[in-house]
N, C-alpha and C positions, 0 to 999 in steps of 0.2 A: 955332916948326916946330908943332908940336903945336896950338895955337891955332890956327892955319889952317885945321891938321885940321878940329876940331872945326864952325869958323865955316861951312866946307864941308860937315859933314855937317849942320847945322844947317839949310844952305839950302836943302836936297835933302828934308829931312823935310818944312819947312812945307809947301814947295811937294809934294810927295805929299800932304800934309794939306789943300790948299785943293784939288787935284784930285779928293780925295774927298769933299770938303762940297759943292764942285758937281755933282759926279754924285749927291747923294742930296737934293739938295735939292726935287726935287719930292715924293720918298714925304714928307720933313718934312712937306710944304706939308701933302699929302693928311693925314697923320698927325694935321697939327694940327688941320685941318678936323674928324676924325671927334673929338676931343679935345674941344671947342666943342660937338661937336653931343649928344655923352654927358654934357657939362656943364647944356646944357642939358636934356635928359632926367631928369636927376639932380633939378635943379630942379621940374620939372613932377611930378615921384615925389614931392619932399618937400610940396608942397602939395599931392597925392592922401591921402597921410599924416595930413596934419594935419588934411584934414578928415573925414579916416576917424575918426581920435580923435576927432575934436572931436562924430561922429556916432554913434561907440561909447558915448560917456561919456553922450550922449544918452540912449540905446537902455539902456544901463545903467542910470541914473537911474530910468527908466521902466520895466521886466521885468523884464529877468534876477538881479539882485540878489537881489529877491524871492522868486523861484521856487527857487533852486539854494539859499537861505537852508531852504527847507523840505522841500528834499531831502537835507540835509546833517543839519535836525535830525530828519526818520527815522529817517536810516540808524541814526545815535547813540540816537536810543529803541528800536527795537530790539537794538543791541546792549544797553543797560541791561537792557532785560527780560529776556535769556539771561543776564545778569550776577546780577538777582532769584532768576531760578528756580535759579541756581548757588546761588547763597547760601541760597537755603527749603533746596536740598538739602544742604546741609553741616548748617546748622541742626539739620535733622532726623536728620542722622547722628550731630552733636552731643548729639541728646537719645536717641538710641536706648540707652543702656546703662541708662534710666529705667523702658523700657517695658522690655527685657528682664528688668529686677529685676521685675516687676510678671510679665509671664509664666513665671520661677522660682517665684515664687510660687504660680501656677496650677498648677505643676508643667507646665507645656506646652510643655515641653522640644522635641518635634519645631518647634515654632511660634519658638523660641526660639532651636536653632541655624537655623534657614530663616531667621528675619531677618537673624539676623546672618551667615550669609554671603551674603545679598542686600547688606547693608553694604558687606562686605569690598568686590563685585566693584563697587559704586556708587564707595566711597573710588578703586577702583583708574584711576575715568573720569575723579577729578578731583587725580590725585595731581598737577598743573603748580599748584597751590597751594599753598603753604608750611603750611598750616593742618592739610594731611588727612593728611602722614607724622605727625603725633602722632597723628592719628583713627587711624590705622591700625593702628599698637602699641596702641590702648587697645581695638580691636576684639577685635585677637589676643590682648590679654591674658582680654579678656569671654569669648573662644570658651574659655579653656584654662577659666574661671571657673563655663563651664555643664561641661564636660567634667566637672569635680570633682563639681559638683552633681549632677551625670549617674550619676556613680559611687556616691555616697551613694543616691541612688535607687534605685538597682540592687541594696545591697546592704538595704536594706527590703525587697526582694522574698522574703529568707531565711527571715522568719520570719511575715509575711503576707502574702502574696500575692493580689494584687489585679489583676483580669484588664485593667482599663482602664489603669490604670497601668502596668504591664508592658508594654504595646502599645508605650504613650509613649515608653518607653525603646528598648524595641526598633527604632520609626521613628527614635527622636534617634540613636542606636546608627549606624543605614541611613544615617542621612545622611551623618552624619562619617567614612562607610565604615571603621567601626570594627565590623563584627558579630564575627567572629572575637574581636578583644580584648576585646571587651563577655564574652564568652561562660569568656573564662579569666579575667578579674574575677568574674563571677558566680561560679566551683567555688571561688575564692578567698576570697569571703564567706563563701560554704557553710560553709567549714573554721571560715573567724573565728568565726562565730553559733554554731555547735555549741561553741566551745572559751567562748566569753564567755556564751553563754545557760548550762551548767551549771557556770559557775563563780560565775553571779552567783546560781541558786539555791543552791545547797550554801551560800555566802556569805552569803546573805540568813538561812536555817538556822542557822547558827552561829554567827553576831553576835545572831540571837534568842536562843537559845536562852544564849550569855555575858552576853546582860543588860547588856551596854554599847557602847559608839560605836567599841570601841577598834582604830584602823586598823590594826592587825598582822596580822590575818587575811587584809584584803586585798593584805600582801606573801607572803602564802605561795605554793606552788604549788597546783596542784591538786588535786595526789594527796595530799599534807600536810594541807590543806583537808579532805578526807575522814574524815580519823579524827577530826576534832575534830565529828561530827557524835553528839548522843546517841541513846541508845535509843529516846527518847521522841520526835524529831524525824526517825527512819529512815526509816517509810512514808511519812507525808507530802510529805516531801522528793523520798523514789525517784520518790511519786507525781509531783510537780510537776516534776520531773527528765523522764519519759516523756512528761510532757504535754507539756511545752515540746519536747522533741526530736522528736516525733512532729508541732511546727506547723513544724517545720523540715523533716523529710523529708516532711509532706504540700504544701508551698512547691516545694519540686525537682521532689515529681508532678507537680503542676497546671501546674508549669511545660514541664518534658518535655511535658504533655497541649496547653500552648501553641502550644508549637512544631510537635506533629503536626498538631496542627486548623488552624496558619496555611500549613506548607508545603502539607497538600491542598487550604488555596483556591489559595495559588500556583499549584501544579501546573496546575491546574482554570482558571484565568485565560491561563496561559501556552499550557496545548494547543487554548485558545478563540481566543487571537489568538496566529496561526505567522506572524509577521511577521522577513523577511530584516535587516530592520533591528536586529533584536534578538535573533540570534543571541550575540554579544559578551556580553550584559550576561545574557543569561539563563545562559550555561554557567559566567558568575563567580557569580552566585545561585545555582546548583545547587552551584558547589562549596562555597559557606558554606552551603548547608542539609546537604549532609554532611558538613561539619568540625563543625556544633554537633551533627550529631545524633549522633557518635562520640563527641564532646565527653561528653554529655548521660548518655551511655549507659556511657562509662568511668567517668563522676563514682560512679554509682547504686552501686558498690562500693566506692568510697572514701567518699561520706558516710557509707554504713551502717557499714564500716572504724572512721570516727573515732567514731560514735553508741555502737559497742561496746564502745572501748579505754576511753571517758569510764566508761560505765555500769558495765565492768569494775572499774574502780577505785574505783567509788564502794561496790559491792558488795564489795570486797576490804576496804576500808578498815574496815568493822567486824564484829564477831566474833559472830555471828547464833546462837551455840549456846544462850545461854541465853533466846530470845526466844518469846513462847506462840505455840502449834500456830497460833493459826488468824493470827498476827502473821507467823508464817514463811510458811505456804500464800501470805497474801497476798503478799507479796514474790515468791513462786512464782509467783503468779497475772500480775502485775506482769511481771515479768521472762518469761512464757512469752506473755502477749498481744505482748511487745513483738520477742519472737524470730518470731510470728507479720508481726508487721509487716514484719522486716526480708524472710522471705521470700515476702513481696506486695511487699517494695521491689524486692529486685533478685535475688531468688531461693537467696537465699545460706541458708544451715542452721546462721550463727551459731554455729560452732565455737567462739570464744573467749568468747563469752556461756553456753555449752553449759558449758566447762569450767569457767569462773567460779563458777557456780550448783553447779555437778555438786561442788566443794571443799566451797562453802558447806552445802552437802546434805549429806552425808558426815557431817561433821563435826559439822553439826547433830543429824541424826537418830542418828546415833552415842551422842548425850548423852540428845536425847529418848527415845530407845528406853531407855538405862540405866534413864532415871526410873521410865517405864514400867513395866519392870519391877520396879524396886522396889514400884510400888504396887500392881502386880499383885502381890508377893509380901503388902503389907499386907493386901490387900482379901480372899483366900486365907484369910490366917491368920485376921483379924476378921469373916471367911464364914460366917453359921448356916446356910447350906446353905438356906434357906428359898426359895417358892416365888416368883419374880416374877412379879403376875399380869398376863401379856401377853391381847391378844383373842384369839380363835378366829384371826382375818384376818392376824392379827401376821406381818409381812414386815419383812425387812432394809431393802428399799427405802424403804419408811414413815420411816425413819431419817433425821435432816438427811445423816448422814457420807453417804448411800450416794443420796444426791437426783441426784448427778452421772451416776449412771450411766442414769438415764432420760432426760438431755437430748440429743438427737439435735443433737450439735457436733464441731466438729475436738476430737479429744481428744489435741491439744496445747494445751488453755486452759483452764486450771481452770475450774468451775463455781461458786467461790466467791464471786465478783463479776462474773461475767457479765449482762448488759441483757439484759433480754428482747427485743428489736430484735434483737442479734447471732444467737440460734434462727431467729427466724422469716426475718434477710436471706440472700439466695444471695449477693449480692457481696461483695468482699475490702474488707475494712476501709477503701482508701481510696476505694473507691465510696461506700459507705456515709456514711463520714464526712469526705467531699469538701466536702458544704456546710455544715453547720455539725456541730458536737460533736466529742467529743474518746473514742478507747476507753479511754483512762488516766481517765477521772472516775473520783472513789470510790462505786460504787454502794450504797446503803442491802440492807446481807443479808439475804435474804427471811425465811429461817431466825429471824430478828426478831419477823417477824409471821405468823408458823404457829406453829401447836401440835401438836406428836405426839402422835395419837389413838392408842396401843400400847396404854395401861395401862386394863386390865378395873378397874370396881368392885369392891374385895374379892376379886379372884379371880372374879368373874360378870360376864356382860355387862348382865346388867339383873336385878334381883328377880326373876323371873319363871324367868327361866333356871335361879338358884340353890333358887327352892321346886322346881319341875321335878325338879331335880337330887336332892333330899333325898326327893322323891315317888318318884323311879324307885328308889333306894337302898335305900329303907325297903318298897318291896316285895317287896325280895328281902334275906330276913331270914336271918341269921345262923345259924339252927337248921337242922341235918342234913337233917331231913325235909325243908326245906322247898328247903332247894340240890338234894336229889335231885329235887323233883319238877320241878325247874326243866328236868330232862334226858330228862322224859317226854316223847314227842310229842304235841300236842296232838290230834292227829286218831286217833292209833289206840290210845294209851295206854301202845306201850309205847317201848322205849329204842333212840332213833335207832340208823340202820340204815346202814353204811359209805355209801348213795348219798347219803345228806344232805351238801351240801355245807358246809366247813367257816364259809364266810359263814354262814351259816343258822344254823349253832352258833353263832358268834359273836354272832349278833342277840340268840338266848335265853339265852346264859348270860352271867354275867355275870364272867368269866377274866380279863378287863382288867383290872377295879375303876374303870373309870370313872367317877369322879363325876360328870361335866359331859356333857353334850350334845354343847358343843361341844369337843373335841380340842385346848385350847390347849397351845402350845409348852410344854413345861418346861425352863427358865432360870432363872437367877440373876440378881439385879444384877450382879454379879462377870461373867457369860456376857456381859448388855448391854454394860460396861464392854469387853470386850473386843472385842465386833464392832463398836464403836464405834470402837474403836482399829485394827482391822483398815479400817476404812472410812474414817478418817485417814488412813492409810498410802497405802491407796489411790488416795485427794485427790492427795496428792503424788507418788506414781510415775505419779500420770497425768499430772500434770505436766511430770514430769521424768521421761523415761522411759531415758537416761543410765545412774539409781543404780537403777532396776529391781531389779535383782537384788539391791542390797542390803538394799529396801525388802522383796520376797518374802522373803529370809533371814530381818529383823529378826521379818515377819510371822511365820513358821514357829517362829520360837522361844516366840512369842506363845503358840500351839496349843502346843508342845512342854510348857510348862512347865504351862498347864492341865492337859493332860493325866497328864504328872507328877505334879505338885498331888492333883489326885481318885486318882492310885494310892495314891503314898503316903499317901496318907488312911484311902481303903476299902478298897483290894486288896491290901496288900503283908500278907502273914502267910505266915512259912514252913515253919510247921505244915501248911497246907492247900497248900501250895504244892509240899510234896514228896511228896502221895498219888499222883502219876505218873497224875494221869487230862487232863493236859495241858489243864490249866485255862487257862495264857496258851500261847499258840499260839509257833512260836520267834519269829515276824516281829514279834510284841509284844514277847518277852522284848529282842530286837537293838535293838528303836525304845529302851525303856525305856532298856536300855544307852549308846545312843547319846545322847542326853539328858542321861544322868549323868554321862557323859566329857565332854560337848561343853558343858555350859548348868551343871549347878548344882555351888557349890562345897561341895565336902563337909568344909575345912579351917575350922574354929573360929576360926584367928586368922591371922593373916598371918604368913609366915617370915620373919624379917629377914634370914637369910644366903642367902636365894633369891633365881637370877638377877632379871636383869631382865627378862626373857621372862617367866619364869614369872607376873612381878607383872602383867605388861601380858595375862596370858592370864586372871588371875583376877580381873581388872578386866570382863572379858567375860563372866563367870559369878554365877547367883544363887545365893543363899546357899539351902538348899533349905525350903520353905513347912514350919508346923508345922499340926497344924488346932487352931483354935479350943477355948480349952475349955469354952464351952458346948454342944460338939456331944459327946453324950454315945451312944455307941456302944457301950455294955455292958448296957443295960435289955433285957431280955426282951419287957418289956411294950408296947415301940416297936419289935420287930424286931431290936433292935440296928443302932438308927438305919436304921431301913433308908427309911423320908422323905428323909433328910438322905444316905442312901446311892442312892435313883432322881433324886431332885434332881441332885445332882453328877455321875453318870454320864450320865442324859438329857440334862443340860445339856454337855456334854461330847459326846453323837452329835448336838445339835441346833446346833453350833459346828463339828462337821463337815460335816455337810448345809449348812451356811453355805459353807464353804470349797470345797464341791462343786459349790455353785451359782455361786460367784466364779471357778472355775477358767478359764473360758473365755476370762475376764477377764484373768485375772492372765496368761494363756497369751500373749494377743495384745502382750501389753509384753514378755515375758521376751526376753532376747536370744536369738537362734539357741542360742548358742555355753550357755546356762549352761540350757536347757529339761531337759535330764537331770535337773542337780537338781529342778524341780519336778515331773517325774513321779515322782523316786523320791521325794517328801515328800508325795506324795498315794498311790500307790503303798506306800509303808511304814509312814505314819505317821496321815495322816487316814483311808485304810482301818483304822485299828486300831483307832479309838474306839468302834466296836459292840463291838469282842472285849473290852474290859473289862471287860463287863459280866460274864460267866462269872465271873473272882476275884473281882469283890466283890461278887456276887447268891451266891456260894459260902459266902463266912464266913457271913451270914446264915441261906442252909442246914443249914450244917455244926451252928449254934447254934441253932437254932428247935426242933427235933425232939429229943429224948433217944435219941438213939440208943446212949449205955451201957447206958442204963437199959433195953432193949429188949433185949441182950447177955444181962444180967443175967438177965431172964425168959427169954432163947432157955434158956439155959445148967439152967433147972431143967424143961424139962421132957424127959420118960423118950420117948426115943427107939427104946430096943428092945420096943418092943411088940409083943404077941402076934398080937391082931388088927387088922384094919381099922379104924380111927375115921374117925365120919362127923361128932363136932363139929370144927370150929378151936379152936387152941390160943389161950389167952387174950392171948399176946404180939399176936397178933394185932390183935384190937380195943383194946389198950392202945395201938399204931403205930398202929391207922385216928382214933384216940382224938385223938392229937397233929397227927393231918394236920389235922384238922375245926375243932382248937385252931389250928392255924398257917390254917385259911384265915380266919376269925374274926379273927386279929390281922391278916392282909393285911386286914380289910374295915376294921379300925377305921384304919389306916394310910391306905386308898385315902379317906377321910376328909378326910383334910389334903391327901393329894395325890395326883394322877391316876396311876395304875398302868398303864403301856400294857402290849397283850395283849403284846409281847418278854419285858418284864421280866416280866410273871406267869409266862409260860411258861420263863424262864429259871429261875426260883424252884422253882418244879413241879417241874423237871425236875433242879433241880441237888437237891431234896429227894428226888424219889422213887427219883432214882439212888443216892445215898447211904443210902436205907434200902433198897436192893433190893443193896448190899454187903454193908452191915450183915446183912441175911439171908443175907446167902453167909459171910460171918465165923463169925457164929450156926452155920451147918450146920460148917461148918469144924471148930467145937467141940467138936462132937459128940465123944463119948469113945465112945459103943454105937449101933448104927442097924441093926434091921432091917428089911426088906421093908416090913412094914408101918406102920416109921417115916418112912421115905421115902414111902411113900403119903401119909405125913400133913405132911412136907414140901411136896409136890403142893396137898394138900387145902391148908394154909394161905394157901402163895399164890396159889390161886386165886380164893380168898377175900378176899385182901387186894387181889388185881386185880379182881373186882369187885366193892369197895366203893369203892376208887380210882378207877377208873371214872367213877363217879356225882359223885366231887367233883372233876374235870379234866377237860377235853375235848382234852387231849394226846393224841394218835396218833401212834403204838404208843408203849406208856408203855415209859421209856425202860428200857433195861439190863435188859427184861423176860427178855432170850433168857441175856443173862447169869445169870442166876439160874435159869433153866430146866437151862441147856443142863450146869450145875452139878448141880442134883438128878440130872437122868438120867444125870449119870455116874457115878454109885454100881450102875448097871444093865451097865456096860460088863464086858466080860472080860480078862482077864490084856494078849492080845494089842490089843485092842482101844484098849486103856487106854493103851500106851506110844506108839503114834500120835495117840491124842486128845492127850496131853500137849504134844508137839511141835507141834499144830495149835491149842492155845489157848494163848498165853501171857499173856493178860492174867489171869492167876489169879496169886495169890502164892502162895508156895516151902510154907506150910503151908498151904495149901488143898491143894494140890494132894498135898502129902502126906497131909493128913486122908485122899483120897480112898483113895490106895494102901494109906495101914494098914488103915482100918474098913470099905471094899469089899472090899480083896482080900486084905485081912490073914489072915483065915481058911482063903482057898481057895488062895494060891500057897506056894510054902516060901521060904524066906528068901532064896535067889539072885536067886529073881524078885524080890522086892521089892528087893534092894540095886539089882538093873538097872535097875526103875523111878525108883527113888531118883535115880541117878546122871543117868537121863535128865534127871530133874525139876532134878535139879541143870547140868547141861548149859544146859539152857533159860532158867536163869536169871541165869546167868554173863554174858550180853552188857548185862544190865541192869546189873549192877553199873558 
């Protein structure tokens, strides 16, 4: 059944398929025709393609293949040329290190850096080549190497500034964009340069003095190294040290100068080219310039502080107390010049240097002054007080020690080694020595080539003056009559009247006993030595003003000791000081007491049980000097050493005059707080020098004339005569003969030493004063006296005055009123006598008592006499 169904369905399907085939038969035929037509077309196309290929092969073989080959080769050539260029550039980059080395050797740092930067830029272009990565690393290393060499080049600036070299260095840093870094490095190099410089200089001298090449010194610290400097090498080492430091500071100064000039030039360029595109770059450059300027200004004080500390360490490393004066002055001179450099360098007052040199100076000066005082004592004890023959034109400025006072230059710089060019130059040391030279070069001392022309030949400036001097002296004989004749007016033949000036009298009379026409200063070798010492002290003080007070104090001790010695040798005499004549003023006595207490060591040996303070005080004192045994002061023929007394006293006066001359210079450097000391020294010590004449010459006057003999002669005179006498007594002639003999011996002394007018006047004044007081004493010894005897006293005194006035030009006669008043007192009544006694306290009790007893004794009762004697006692009481 199922089979039947299947067959039935098969037949139906087959019929359906047959129907569809028949239905589509036309379409099939039509499509078959199209396929046949397409086949034919394809066959034709195949033929055409075959023919085309054949023809193309023919064309290829004939033209296209050759042309295209040329084009391909050309393109390949272009690629190879580019490659060759790149390879050459790479080759050049590979060889750049050689050129960079050459440029660095030529110190063309800007060019080297420029080249290196260009190479780096070029290398970045060819970074696609594998070899370029290695080259980049190499260029970076080279650039770092250039920076290191640039830093070394920058350090060379510190010792020897070269403008071209520094310009290249700055351009190089600017290319690197490290201007500020360069300035930081520069200051570090300057600091290092100062340390290395001083160390190498000191080390060189230490090793030189040690005499071996032992390396142990190189391991020492600079401070310890300075302690190994010997005294002989100290000064040359100091000079070289300062010269080396000067080079460092000069380099810094020139560095600042370069930046100032460069900034000005750059500012001028910026102002002339005002392009808006450059605003940012200009601001950056301006910031760099301001940074550099501030850094340099700040570095000034820093550099100078380093210099001060190094020099201070060197200064304090050696004890200078035993140095020679000239050597120590040279040290002061160098340090003073260095302080001047510091002031010009950064305006510093160099407190560090001042304090260190002040310590050394005070230490040195105490030792030096102590030695000089001992020398002065030795000189004084061996001084024979002979005249040192100097020219009449002698001036202390002619001495080498005072040459610095004539040099018009900065007072802070010592004159001893001052170069001549420094005096003429008006600029600073940096301007003066900027191009060449060094202010610390050791100059040859000019005084080695000069000779002091201050001494006269044999005490005279020429043989003609010597001859004329003696001729002039011979014309004035010591015969009294001729002496009297000198006092007669050449016009009228009369004695000179009061209208004649004192200067005229001096020109006609020989009262100043001047042997030379030229009044040369009176001084001794010791005086000259003291003056030289004062000059040396002033040199030190002039260089180092902080110790001015100490120096002036020591200078005052020199004068004090000289004054005390002259007084001790020639003026001390208790017997004559007790006369009450005021020979030594209260000011002079105060001065002498002060000197004795503060300066004179009166103890013979040190007291071992004394305190340490007392021992220190004694170290500051000097034993009292003793007069040389060669000086004889007891001979009447030499007027008891008058020549020596004149030389000693007048040399002291001359010394005081020189101190007066130097007062403005001392006052200028004395600290304001200490100026009262200087004023007191001059008012109470220097000004008392001339006052020493009185006690010194009083001793001569007291011994030159025999006053005791005169008293004996007066005692033999009968004063109770009954008639008025017309002839004076013999004691007057004896006294006048004494004065004539005194005058003759005075002339003899003047042959050895010129006796100045003030001295001769004082001598005559003392002698006359003593003579007049002797007269009063003689009159006070009278036992009996009549009115005629009183008249005889007046006659004797008038005769004495008349003859005396022909021997001396001193007017008025000293103590003339003293005698006349006493003689006239003989005529007073009882009432007048009492008031007279109270008014005249200059007379002694004995003299007043004699007046009462002799004059009024016979006219008054006992009660009245007692009253007058009581008045005399009351008058005498304050004197006790």
